[in-house]
Chimera marker file (.cmm) of the C-alpha trace (Angstrom):
<marker_set name="trace">
<marker id="1" x="-22.056" y="-55.866" z="-52.501" r="1" g="1" b="0" radius="0.5"/>
<marker id="2" x="-25.008" y="-53.697" z="-53.723" r="1" g="1" b="0" radius="0.5"/>
<marker id="3" x="-25.100" y="-50.298" z="-55.675" r="1" g="1" b="0" radius="0.5"/>
<marker id="4" x="-24.925" y="-47.794" z="-52.760" r="1" g="1" b="0" radius="0.5"/>
<marker id="5" x="-26.537" y="-44.626" z="-53.729" r="1" g="1" b="0" radius="0.5"/>
<marker id="6" x="-25.081" y="-42.695" z="-50.843" r="1" g="1" b="0" radius="0.5"/>
<marker id="7" x="-22.994" y="-39.589" z="-51.807" r="1" g="1" b="0" radius="0.5"/>
<marker id="8" x="-20.323" y="-37.920" z="-49.316" r="1" g="1" b="0" radius="0.5"/>
<marker id="9" x="-22.133" y="-34.835" z="-48.209" r="1" g="1" b="0" radius="0.5"/>
<marker id="10" x="-20.336" y="-31.777" z="-49.006" r="1" g="1" b="0" radius="0.5"/>
<marker id="11" x="-19.084" y="-29.339" z="-46.448" r="1" g="1" b="0" radius="0.5"/>
<marker id="12" x="-20.235" y="-25.926" z="-46.832" r="1" g="1" b="0" radius="0.5"/>
<marker id="13" x="-17.098" y="-23.631" z="-46.999" r="1" g="1" b="0" radius="0.5"/>
<marker id="14" x="-17.314" y="-20.802" z="-44.126" r="1" g="1" b="0" radius="0.5"/>
<marker id="15" x="-17.899" y="-17.520" z="-45.698" r="1" g="1" b="0" radius="0.5"/>
<marker id="16" x="-15.272" y="-15.300" z="-46.958" r="1" g="1" b="0" radius="0.5"/>
<marker id="17" x="-14.073" y="-12.693" z="-44.626" r="1" g="1" b="0" radius="0.5"/>
<marker id="18" x="-15.173" y="-9.253" z="-46.080" r="1" g="1" b="0" radius="0.5"/>
<marker id="19" x="-12.312" y="-6.714" z="-46.589" r="1" g="1" b="0" radius="0.5"/>
<marker id="20" x="-12.199" y="-3.115" z="-47.379" r="1" g="1" b="0" radius="0.5"/>
<marker id="21" x="-11.925" y="-2.048" z="-51.309" r="1" g="1" b="0" radius="0.5"/>
<marker id="22" x="-9.639" y="0.734" z="-50.375" r="1" g="1" b="0" radius="0.5"/>
<marker id="23" x="-7.590" y="-0.846" z="-47.203" r="1" g="1" b="0" radius="0.5"/>
<marker id="24" x="-7.855" y="-4.430" z="-48.130" r="1" g="1" b="0" radius="0.5"/>
<marker id="25" x="-8.488" y="-4.522" z="-44.377" r="1" g="1" b="0" radius="0.5"/>
<marker id="26" x="-11.301" y="-6.512" z="-42.349" r="1" g="1" b="0" radius="0.5"/>
<marker id="27" x="-14.158" y="-4.654" z="-41.274" r="1" g="1" b="0" radius="0.5"/>
<marker id="28" x="-13.118" y="-4.895" z="-37.512" r="1" g="1" b="0" radius="0.5"/>
<marker id="29" x="-9.504" y="-3.238" z="-38.444" r="1" g="1" b="0" radius="0.5"/>
<marker id="30" x="-10.970" y="-0.104" z="-40.519" r="1" g="1" b="0" radius="0.5"/>
<marker id="31" x="-11.566" y="3.225" z="-39.261" r="1" g="1" b="0" radius="0.5"/>
<marker id="32" x="-10.083" y="2.576" z="-35.496" r="1" g="1" b="0" radius="0.5"/>
<marker id="33" x="-10.289" y="6.148" z="-34.578" r="1" g="1" b="0" radius="0.5"/>
<marker id="34" x="-13.828" y="6.266" z="-35.175" r="1" g="1" b="0" radius="0.5"/>
<marker id="35" x="-14.675" y="3.225" z="-33.829" r="1" g="1" b="0" radius="0.5"/>
<marker id="36" x="-12.684" y="4.045" z="-30.589" r="1" g="1" b="0" radius="0.5"/>
<marker id="37" x="-14.792" y="7.188" z="-30.187" r="1" g="1" b="0" radius="0.5"/>
<marker id="38" x="-17.958" y="5.391" z="-30.914" r="1" g="1" b="0" radius="0.5"/>
<marker id="39" x="-17.451" y="2.676" z="-28.328" r="1" g="1" b="0" radius="0.5"/>
<marker id="40" x="-16.070" y="5.073" z="-25.555" r="1" g="1" b="0" radius="0.5"/>
<marker id="41" x="-19.284" y="7.008" z="-25.733" r="1" g="1" b="0" radius="0.5"/>
<marker id="42" x="-21.682" y="4.201" z="-25.924" r="1" g="1" b="0" radius="0.5"/>
<marker id="43" x="-20.045" y="2.767" z="-22.862" r="1" g="1" b="0" radius="0.5"/>
<marker id="44" x="-20.277" y="5.924" z="-21.088" r="1" g="1" b="0" radius="0.5"/>
<marker id="45" x="-23.590" y="7.319" z="-22.210" r="1" g="1" b="0" radius="0.5"/>
<marker id="46" x="-25.317" y="4.282" z="-23.949" r="1" g="1" b="0" radius="0.5"/>
<marker id="47" x="-26.263" y="3.826" z="-27.612" r="1" g="1" b="0" radius="0.5"/>
<marker id="48" x="-29.353" y="6.162" z="-27.357" r="1" g="1" b="0" radius="0.5"/>
<marker id="49" x="-27.144" y="9.170" z="-26.528" r="1" g="1" b="0" radius="0.5"/>
<marker id="50" x="-27.493" y="12.056" z="-29.368" r="1" g="1" b="0" radius="0.5"/>
<marker id="51" x="-23.670" y="12.456" z="-29.386" r="1" g="1" b="0" radius="0.5"/>
<marker id="52" x="-23.411" y="8.584" z="-29.678" r="1" g="1" b="0" radius="0.5"/>
<marker id="53" x="-25.769" y="8.591" z="-32.638" r="1" g="1" b="0" radius="0.5"/>
<marker id="54" x="-23.546" y="11.101" z="-34.414" r="1" g="1" b="0" radius="0.5"/>
<marker id="55" x="-20.501" y="9.080" z="-33.636" r="1" g="1" b="0" radius="0.5"/>
<marker id="56" x="-22.091" y="5.793" z="-34.825" r="1" g="1" b="0" radius="0.5"/>
<marker id="57" x="-23.074" y="7.418" z="-38.327" r="1" g="1" b="0" radius="0.5"/>
<marker id="58" x="-19.549" y="8.944" z="-38.645" r="1" g="1" b="0" radius="0.5"/>
<marker id="59" x="-18.211" y="5.341" z="-37.989" r="1" g="1" b="0" radius="0.5"/>
<marker id="60" x="-20.671" y="3.804" z="-40.733" r="1" g="1" b="0" radius="0.5"/>
<marker id="61" x="-19.778" y="6.494" z="-43.193" r="1" g="1" b="0" radius="0.5"/>
<marker id="62" x="-15.924" y="5.821" z="-42.756" r="1" g="1" b="0" radius="0.5"/>
<marker id="63" x="-16.898" y="2.069" z="-42.837" r="1" g="1" b="0" radius="0.5"/>
<marker id="64" x="-18.987" y="2.970" z="-46.145" r="1" g="1" b="0" radius="0.5"/>
<marker id="65" x="-15.880" y="4.969" z="-47.616" r="1" g="1" b="0" radius="0.5"/>
<marker id="66" x="-13.677" y="1.886" z="-47.476" r="1" g="1" b="0" radius="0.5"/>
<marker id="67" x="-15.878" y="-0.063" z="-49.656" r="1" g="1" b="0" radius="0.5"/>
<marker id="68" x="-18.309" y="-2.028" z="-46.891" r="1" g="1" b="0" radius="0.5"/>
<marker id="69" x="-22.030" y="-1.795" z="-47.109" r="1" g="1" b="0" radius="0.5"/>
<marker id="70" x="-23.236" y="-0.940" z="-43.857" r="1" g="1" b="0" radius="0.5"/>
<link id1="1" id2="2" r="1" g="1" b="0" radius="0.2"/>
<link id1="2" id2="3" r="1" g="1" b="0" radius="0.2"/>
<link id1="3" id2="4" r="1" g="1" b="0" radius="0.2"/>
<link id1="4" id2="5" r="1" g="1" b="0" radius="0.2"/>
<link id1="5" id2="6" r="1" g="1" b="0" radius="0.2"/>
<link id1="6" id2="7" r="1" g="1" b="0" radius="0.2"/>
<link id1="7" id2="8" r="1" g="1" b="0" radius="0.2"/>
<link id1="8" id2="9" r="1" g="1" b="0" radius="0.2"/>
<link id1="9" id2="10" r="1" g="1" b="0" radius="0.2"/>
<link id1="10" id2="11" r="1" g="1" b="0" radius="0.2"/>
<link id1="11" id2="12" r="1" g="1" b="0" radius="0.2"/>
<link id1="12" id2="13" r="1" g="1" b="0" radius="0.2"/>
<link id1="13" id2="14" r="1" g="1" b="0" radius="0.2"/>
<link id1="14" id2="15" r="1" g="1" b="0" radius="0.2"/>
<link id1="15" id2="16" r="1" g="1" b="0" radius="0.2"/>
<link id1="16" id2="17" r="1" g="1" b="0" radius="0.2"/>
<link id1="17" id2="18" r="1" g="1" b="0" radius="0.2"/>
<link id1="18" id2="19" r="1" g="1" b="0" radius="0.2"/>
<link id1="19" id2="20" r="1" g="1" b="0" radius="0.2"/>
<link id1="20" id2="21" r="1" g="1" b="0" radius="0.2"/>
<link id1="21" id2="22" r="1" g="1" b="0" radius="0.2"/>
<link id1="22" id2="23" r="1" g="1" b="0" radius="0.2"/>
<link id1="23" id2="24" r="1" g="1" b="0" radius="0.2"/>
<link id1="24" id2="25" r="1" g="1" b="0" radius="0.2"/>
<link id1="25" id2="26" r="1" g="1" b="0" radius="0.2"/>
<link id1="26" id2="27" r="1" g="1" b="0" radius="0.2"/>
<link id1="27" id2="28" r="1" g="1" b="0" radius="0.2"/>
<link id1="28" id2="29" r="1" g="1" b="0" radius="0.2"/>
<link id1="29" id2="30" r="1" g="1" b="0" radius="0.2"/>
<link id1="30" id2="31" r="1" g="1" b="0" radius="0.2"/>
<link id1="31" id2="32" r="1" g="1" b="0" radius="0.2"/>
<link id1="32" id2="33" r="1" g="1" b="0" radius="0.2"/>
<link id1="33" id2="34" r="1" g="1" b="0" radius="0.2"/>
<link id1="34" id2="35" r="1" g="1" b="0" radius="0.2"/>
<link id1="35" id2="36" r="1" g="1" b="0" radius="0.2"/>
<link id1="36" id2="37" r="1" g="1" b="0" radius="0.2"/>
<link id1="37" id2="38" r="1" g="1" b="0" radius="0.2"/>
<link id1="38" id2="39" r="1" g="1" b="0" radius="0.2"/>
<link id1="39" id2="40" r="1" g="1" b="0" radius="0.2"/>
<link id1="40" id2="41" r="1" g="1" b="0" radius="0.2"/>
<link id1="41" id2="42" r="1" g="1" b="0" radius="0.2"/>
<link id1="42" id2="43" r="1" g="1" b="0" radius="0.2"/>
<link id1="43" id2="44" r="1" g="1" b="0" radius="0.2"/>
<link id1="44" id2="45" r="1" g="1" b="0" radius="0.2"/>
<link id1="45" id2="46" r="1" g="1" b="0" radius="0.2"/>
<link id1="46" id2="47" r="1" g="1" b="0" radius="0.2"/>
<link id1="47" id2="48" r="1" g="1" b="0" radius="0.2"/>
<link id1="48" id2="49" r="1" g="1" b="0" radius="0.2"/>
<link id1="49" id2="50" r="1" g="1" b="0" radius="0.2"/>
<link id1="50" id2="51" r="1" g="1" b="0" radius="0.2"/>
<link id1="51" id2="52" r="1" g="1" b="0" radius="0.2"/>
<link id1="52" id2="53" r="1" g="1" b="0" radius="0.2"/>
<link id1="53" id2="54" r="1" g="1" b="0" radius="0.2"/>
<link id1="54" id2="55" r="1" g="1" b="0" radius="0.2"/>
<link id1="55" id2="56" r="1" g="1" b="0" radius="0.2"/>
<link id1="56" id2="57" r="1" g="1" b="0" radius="0.2"/>
<link id1="57" id2="58" r="1" g="1" b="0" radius="0.2"/>
<link id1="58" id2="59" r="1" g="1" b="0" radius="0.2"/>
<link id1="59" id2="60" r="1" g="1" b="0" radius="0.2"/>
<link id1="60" id2="61" r="1" g="1" b="0" radius="0.2"/>
<link id1="61" id2="62" r="1" g="1" b="0" radius="0.2"/>
<link id1="62" id2="63" r="1" g="1" b="0" radius="0.2"/>
<link id1="63" id2="64" r="1" g="1" b="0" radius="0.2"/>
<link id1="64" id2="65" r="1" g="1" b="0" radius="0.2"/>
<link id1="65" id2="66" r="1" g="1" b="0" radius="0.2"/>
<link id1="66" id2="67" r="1" g="1" b="0" radius="0.2"/>
<link id1="67" id2="68" r="1" g="1" b="0" radius="0.2"/>
<link id1="68" id2="69" r="1" g="1" b="0" radius="0.2"/>
<link id1="69" id2="70" r="1" g="1" b="0" radius="0.2"/>
</marker_set>
């Protein structure tokens, strides 16, 4: 019956899912057109392909327009 100084450890909350400012969607659901084109190009040609690099940048621009910091 002594004084115990142990305190319950706080469980950190999981990070909040980021959603787009304009659409309210998660990043995985935004810009499906540019995402599909980018993914198909990377699978066929590899990430270093110039056309794929252009599609990657277009997808990033689309995500930025939704309010994501990429």
